[in-house]
KEGU-253895 format. One line per 5 residues: their letters; for each residue x, y, z of C-alpha. Coordinates in Angstrom, 3 decimals, decimal comma. Each point is the difference from the previous one (the first is absolute). Layout:
<pts>
a> X Y Z  ...
</pts>
This chain:
<pts>
xxxxx> -17,584 4,318 -1,539  -0,119 -3,603 1,148  -0,692 -2,719 -2,521  -2,169 -2,844 1,173  1,984 -3,206 0,301
xxxxx> -0,443 -3,171 1,983  2,423 -1,208 2,624  1,351 -2,571 -2,444  0,589 2,566 -2,739  1,952 2,309 2,326
xxxxx> 2,119 -2,990 1,004  0,373 -0,913 -3,686  1,148 3,543 -0,793  2,626 -0,190 2,734  1,137 -3,423 -1,174
xxxxx> 0,345 1,268 -3,582  1,849 3,083 1,301  2,517 -2,261 1,785  0,437 -2,163 -3,108  0,731 2,992 -2,243
xxxxx> 2,306 1,549 2,578  2,026 -3,212 0,349  0,202 -0,412 -3,789  1,113 3,619 -0,409  2,641 -0,356 2,705
xxxxx> 1,375 -3,123 -1,689  0,068 1,826 -3,352  1,803 2,929 1,628  2,628 -2,304 1,457  0,434 -1,553 -3,477
xxxxx> 0,414 3,512 -1,484  -3,183 -0,412 -2,077  -1,171 3,525 0,698  -2,863 0,240 -2,505  -1,555 -3,201 1,324
xxxxx> 0,478 1,261 3,553  -1,725 3,290 -0,853  -2,908 -1,883 -1,582  -0,563 -2,087 3,129  0,503 2,962 2,326
xxxxx> -2,663 1,863 -2,004  -2,385 -2,925 0,474  0,776 -0,009 3,720  -0,612 3,757 0,075  -3,424 -0,434 -1,630
xxxxx> -0,856 -2,768 2,448  1,111 2,206 2,899  -2,356 2,734 -1,186  -2,842 -2,510 -0,257  0,780 -1,249 3,506
xxxxx> 0,001 3,455 1,553  -3,285 0,815 -1,752  -1,692 -3,279 0,870  -2,008 -1,050 3,007  2,607 -1,544 2,266
xxxxx> -1,760 -3,261 0,780  2,474 -2,047 2,011  2,948 2,100 -1,185  1,226 2,493 2,605  0,095 3,646 -1,049
xxxxx> 3,710 0,073 0,803  0,605 -2,895 -2,412  -1,946 1,761 -2,751  1,936 3,254 0,462  3,283 -1,918 0,211
xxxxx> -0,684 -1,709 -3,333  -0,902 3,338 -1,596  3,094 1,802 1,321  2,464 -2,831 -0,646  -1,256 -0,345 -3,577
xxxxx> 0,662 3,689 -0,644  3,395 -0,075 1,713  1,057 -3,011 -2,062  -1,191 1,478 -3,278  1,703 3,310 0,771
xxxxx> 3,253 -1,846 0,733  -0,353 -1,923 -3,265  -0,496 3,237 -1,925  3,026 1,549 1,707  2,130 -3,072 -0,808
xxxxx> -1,059 0,299 -3,640  1,088 3,647 -0,120  -3,548 1,379 0,088  0,077 2,406 2,953  -3,053 1,906 -1,241
xxxxx> -2,100 -3,159 0,001  1,355 -0,885 3,426  -0,969 3,399 1,361  -3,454 -0,197 -1,589  -0,617 -3,418 1,506
xxxxx> 0,887 1,117 3,531  -1,977 3,207 -0,328  -3,063 -1,902 -1,246  0,138 -2,336 3,003  0,349 2,875 2,449
xxxxx> -2,874 1,899 -1,623  -2,254 -3,057 0,045  0,580 -0,569 3,713  -0,390 3,678 0,846  -3,211 0,134 -2,043
xxxxx> -1,450 -2,913 1,967  0,770 1,882 3,201  -1,330 3,347 -1,191  -3,234 -1,398 -1,404  -0,816 -1,450 3,398
xxxxx> -0,918 -3,353 -1,501  2,710 -1,925 1,849  -0,923 -1,970 3,093  2,011 0,747 3,148  2,120 -3,135 -0,505
xxxxx> 0,616 0,858 -3,669  0,971 3,552 1,000  2,430 -1,341 2,575  1,501 -2,375 -2,557  0,396 2,849 -2,498
xxxxx> 1,783 2,190 2,539  2,197 -2,930 0,978  1,114 -0,575 -3,613  0,281 3,561 -1,356  3,563 0,349 1,372
xxxxx> 1,079 -2,821 -2,321  -1,174 1,967 -3,020  1,560 3,204 1,275  3,291 -1,771 0,694  0,021 -1,376 -3,530
xxxxx> -0,735 3,440 -1,421  2,900 1,433 2,007  2,244 -2,871 -1,119  -0,886 0,611 -3,641  0,277 3,766 0,471
xxxxx> -3,656 0,545 -0,848  -1,538 0,953 3,330  -2,181 3,104 0,007  1,032 1,787 3,199  -3,412 1,642 0,401
xxxxx> -1,927 -3,258 -0,365  2,428 -1,754 2,301  -0,451 2,639 2,677  -3,779 -0,120 -0,322  -0,269 -3,774 0,194
xxxxx> 2,607 -1,173 2,443  1,678 2,860 1,809  0,526 -2,172 3,046  1,766 -2,724 -1,991  2,514 2,162 -1,890
xxxxx> 2,928 -1,266 2,066  -0,530 -3,591 -1,176  -0,562 0,623 -3,702  3,528 -0,579 -1,195  0,634 -3,039 2,182
xxxxx> -3,194 -1,956 -0,550  0,647 -3,768 -0,162  -2,268 -0,521 -3,008  2,425 1,295 -2,610  0,937 -3,471 -1,250
xxxxx> -2,401 -2,021 -2,173  1,084 -3,376 1,378  -0,373 1,110 3,606  -3,418 1,536 -0,772  -1,347 -3,275 -1,358
xxxxx> 1,721 -2,054 2,694  -1,405 2,142 2,796  -3,467 -0,105 -1,556  0,236 -3,768 -0,331  1,179 -0,611 3,578
xxxxx> -2,506 2,332 1,637  -2,891 -1,100 -2,171  0,756 -3,719 -0,434  -3,437 -0,867 1,357  -1,519 1,310 -3,220
x> 1,243 -2,914 -2,137
</pts>
């Protein structure tokens, strides 16, 4: 499942992910929703490449964070544009990708831990958007069900800000 990349290319992917995420956030704040969706889609694709790539110097938690945040942002952008079906699809796709990595047994222990740490964000967003599958939620994170509706990652600006502050060493 992993694509071969060098340390520099994983860092380049993360840098490009940050650039697209910042551009999309600025477009969102300017009410330029189509441009925001375009950049969030690019960030989503970069997040998928990051999670599939050899980590190099990029921590597994950072790779999973980029993947999850990209999907959360794109889902929010779809919801803001009145496209709840696309929002739901986006969140479901992210959850399925992470669960597939776990079930295939191809995730390292640190990647598995990062996935379990970030799944509640996806489940909280699904609950917020009214798209959570109760059976999948119970199977994946039964122990985290009490925090799903109150997860702090429900705001795009705070998601990027928290990623930036925690991961500022990656610049």
